C-alpha positions in Angstrom: -67.9 -59.0 29.3 -69.8 -61.9 28.6 -68.5 -64.9 26.4 -69.5 -63.7 23.4 -67.2 -60.6 23.5 -64.2 -62.4 24.8 -64.7 -65.2 22.5 -64.7 -62.7 19.7 -61.5 -61.0 20.7 -59.5 -64.1 20.6 -56.5 -63.7 17.8 -57.2 -67.2 15.8 -53.4 -67.2 15.0 -52.4 -66.5 18.2 -54.4 -69.1 19.9 -53.5 -71.9 17.1 -49.7 -70.9 18.0 -50.4 -71.2 21.7 -52.2 -75.0 21.1 -49.2 -75.9 18.7 -47.0 -75.1 21.7 -49.0 -77.0 24.4 -49.0 -79.7 21.9 -45.4 -79.6 21.0 -45.9 -79.6 17.2 -45.4 -76.7 14.7 -48.1 -77.4 12.2 -51.5 -78.3 13.5 -54.7 -76.4 13.1 -57.7 -75.9 15.4 -60.5 -77.8 14.1 -62.9 -76.8 17.1 -62.3 -74.8 20.3 -64.6 -73.5 23.2 -64.8 -70.8 26.2 -66.3 -70.8 29.5 -66.5 -68.2 32.2 -64.2 -69.7 35.2 -64.2 -68.1 38.8 -66.3 -65.4 40.4 -68.9 -63.5 38.0 -67.8 -60.3 40.1 -65.3 -58.9 38.2 -62.8 -56.0 40.0 -61.0 -53.3 39.3 -58.4 -55.1 37.7 -59.5 -58.1 36.0 -62.1 -58.9 33.2 -62.7 -62.3 34.0 -61.1 -65.3 34.2 -61.9 -68.1 31.1 -61.3 -71.9 30.4 -60.8 -72.2 26.4 -60.3 -75.5 25.1 -60.4 -77.5 21.6 -59.0 -79.8 19.6 -56.2 -79.7 16.9 -55.2 -81.7 14.0 -51.7 -82.4 13.9 -51.6 -84.3 10.8 -53.0 -87.4 8.6 -56.0 -86.8 11.1 -55.0 -87.2 14.3 -56.7 -84.9 16.3 -55.4 -83.9 20.2 -56.8 -82.0 22.8 -55.6 -79.2 24.6 -57.0 -76.3 27.2 -56.0 -73.5 28.8 -56.7 -70.5 31.3 -57.0 -67.1 30.1 -57.0 -64.0 32.6 -58.2 -61.0 31.4 -56.6 -57.8 32.6 -57.7 -54.3 32.3 -54.6 -51.9 31.1 -55.7 -48.9 33.2 -57.9 -49.0 36.1 -60.3 -46.0 35.8 
């Protein structure tokens, strides 16, 4: 799974809820986001990858705050 694939699979509403939780606000909205692969490019049988997701959120009145999180994609059933 490349960056494009994981970036397309991220639920925007869930990501907005997480960014609001990180920033301790109720009704901010994401203005920009980025996704970078971190860790080893060699995947193992249970992990599709580890990613740093960062972005900015408008918290109201034109105030923009930045945030970042780490996403580890785990394979539900190893084949």
